[in-house]
N, C-alpha and C positions, 0 to 999 in steps of 0.2 A: 441577416442570419437569424434563424429562429433560436430563441433562448440566449442571445448574446448578453443581454443585460443580467439575466440570471446567472450565467457563467461568471460574469464580472463581479456580481455581488457575492457569490459563493467564494470566488478567488480572494476577494478583499477580506472576507471573514476568516478564511483559512490562513491567509498570510498573517493577519493580526494575532490569531490564536497560536500559530506556529512560533512566532517571535515571543509571545507571552510565555509559552510553555517551556522555553529554554531555562527559565528560572526554576523549574521543577526538577530538572535533571541534575542531581547532586548525590554524593554518597550518603547512604542512609535512607533515601527515599524509597517507598514501597511502589513496586510496579503497578499494583492495583489502584493505589491512591492517584498515581499519575494518570492512568487511563480514565478513571472516573472523573477526575478534575477536568481533563481536556474534553471529554464527551459532554459533561455538564456545561462547559463554556460554550460549546457549539450550540446547544439547545437554548442557552440563555441569550445567544445572539440572534434568536428567532430564525435559526436555520435548522437543518436536519443532519444526522450522522450518516454519511455515505457508506461507511464500513467501520467495523470496530477498530479502535485505536491499536495500531501495531507498535510494540516496543521490543526491539531486537537487540540482544546483547552479544557482542564478541563474534562467534562463528555463526550465530543465527542470522539468517538473511531476511526472512519474511514470515508472516502469518502467525507470529506469536502475539496473542492478546491474553491478558491475565484471566485466570479462572476466578470463579466467585469467591474462593477462599485462598487465593494465591498469596504465598508468603515471600515471594521473591523481593529482595532488597538490593538496590544498587550499591556497588562497592567502588572504591577509589581506583580500582584496576580495570573497570569496565569501559568498553567502547559501546555507546548507546545510540541506537537509531530510533527516531520517532517518525512514524508515517501516519498521517491523519487525512480524513476525508470529510468534506462538507458538501451538502447539496441544497439547492434552492429550487423547489418545484422539480426535482429530479436532475437538474443540471449541476454537474459535479466539479469540485475542485479537489485535487489530489496532490499533496505536497509532503516532502520528507527532508530530514536533516540528520546528521550524526554529530554527536559530541564525544570527545575523547576525555574521559575523567582521569586517565592515567598520566596524561601529558607526554606520552611516549609515541603516540600514533597519529599525530596531527597531519603528517604528510599523507597518510592513507585517507583521512577526511578531505584534505585538499584535492586529492586525485579525483574523487567522485564529483566534487563541486566543479572542478575544472572541466571534467568530462561533460557535465551538464551545460556549462557555458558554451563549450565547443559545439555541442549538438544544437542548441538554440540558435547559434549563429548560422548554422547550415540551413535551417528550415525556411522554405518558401515553396509555393506551388510548383509541382513538377519534380521536386527533388526526391530521389529514391531513398527508401528507408535504409538501404545498404550504405549509402553515403553518410547518413546520420550515424549509423552504427560504427562505420569506419572512423569517423571523427572522435567518437567516444573511445574506441579501442586504442587509437593512436595516442590520444591525450593521456589516458590512464597508463598506457605502456610507458610513456615518457616520464612518469613518476616512479617507474620501477615496479608497477603492480599489474594485475590482470583484471579485466572486466569479468563479470559473471556472465558466461555465454548462454546459459539456459534460463536466464530471466530477461524479460523485455518490458519496455513501456507499452502503452496501449491506447487505442482510440477510445474516446468517451462519447456516449450518446445518452439521451435522457433516460434516467433510471437504469442505465447499463454501464457498469464500470469497465468491463472488458469487451469492447464492441469493435468489430471491423479489424483494421490492420494492427499489427504489432510493430513496435519500434525496437529493433535489436540493439544490443550493446557491443556488437562486433560486426565486421563486414560479413554479408551473407550473400548466397548465390541467387536469391530471388529479388525481383525488381519492382516491388510495390512502390507507388509514388504517393506523396502527400498532396492533398488538394485544398484549395481555398475553402474556408468554412469548417474544416475539420477541427475538432477539439482533441488534443493529444496530451497524455501524461508521459513525460520523458523522465526516465529514472535510471541513471547509471549506478551500477554497483561496482565497487573496487575491492580487491582482496589481495592478500599476500599468500593465498593458498593456490589451489589448482585452477580456480576459475569456473567451477561447476557447483551446483547445489543438489542435495538429495533430500528426499522426504523422510521425516521422522514418523513415528506411529501416533503421535499426539496431534489432535486437532481440536481447537476451541472455536473455530470460525466455520460457518456454514452458509449456504444460500439455497433458495427455493428452486426446485426443478419442475415438479408436477404434483397435483393432488393424487394420492394413491391410498388404497385401503390400509388401515393399520389395525393391530390387535387391540390396542388400548384406546379408550375414549380420549384420554389426555393427548394422545398422539394426533388425533384428528383435530382437536382444538388448537394445538400448537401449529400444525400445518396450515390451518386456515389463518392463523395470526401472522405467520411469517410470509404467507402469500401476499400480504398487503405491501411488503417491501419490494415486490417484483423480483428483479435479479440482484438487488443489492444485498451484500452479505450481512450476517448478524452474528452476535457472540452468544455462546452458550450461557454465559453469566447473566445476560440480560433477562433470562427466563428462570434463573435459579431461585428467585424469590417467589415465583408463582407456583412451583411444585417442588417436591423433594428432589434434591440434586441427583441422587442415585437413579430415581425413576426417570428424570430428565435425560440422563446419560443413556439409559436403556432405550428410551424413545428415539433419541437422535441416532443411535446406532442402527436401530431398525429402519428408520426413514432413509438413512444413507444406503443400507443394503437393498431397500426397495426402490432405490433411485428416485425417491421423492425429494431428497436433499443432496446437495453436493458439499463435500467436506474439503477444507483447505489445511492439509497437514503442515506443521511447522517445517520450514526449510532451513537446512544447515549447509555450510560450505563443506564440500566432500572431504577435504583434508584438514578440516577444523581450522582453516585460515580465518583471520579476522576479516570482517566485511563492513564497509561503509557504503552509504547511499545518499544521493541527493536527488531531489525531484521537484519539478514544477509542472503546472498545467498550462498549456498554450492553446491559442486559437490561430490557425493558419490564416494569414491575411493576404491581400493582393501582392504585396512586396516582401513579405517576411512572416513575422508572427507577433502576436501580442501575448505576453506572459501575464496570466490572470492572477497568479499567486505570488508575484514578486513583492 
């Protein structure tokens, strides 16, 4: 399989950094400090950042990464999810975990972790994604919670975070099947809410779509810079030191409107339910799967 050793190397680095990062998640920690520390650790490991560090609190399910001047501080009542991505030559490891700082929601954390284990046990060539989703749904339901039905896991390809098939968190009517050699990110989300997410107006994460004309010279320079990442997402804060933050925000808005960039709005549980997540990256093998991020 092309890229197998790179997938394994990225997975090993991601696993080590995931476990190291647990020590950062405590009341009083700043979200921005956590994100910058984890991203620096990835680079120090001689790997690359596959996507901006996601840090989700409580009813936030995905796509929150701190802004350049973010003042968010973790409190002792927070449910905190960390989702990190590492790549080696474009071959990606995507992994996530949730920590309950309140001590009141551990069962919700356990539900998404159990859903992930159940899904991994299902995976082998020829298995439908619906069966994987059903295993997640049944397992999370057994804990008294709901999976997030409009969030999915995803196939990974070189320099492509969301490629090919999706891995649902519920039983679905379509019958895509997994194949030997596929790299997949499986990520159950569990909630005590409705089981659906909605978009907010805020976005701090973007990805390149196409080179398009822009009104400002800085916009052209930025677009050429982010094109180097291919389809991999980037954070607004990564470029806030290179130009005035207000000008950067204007440029990003224009590039999204011109469909030169794709934005990733922060996602919240529709009824403001708490959300937990667990995620591993796997390679489908002849008889099952290999978890690269374990």
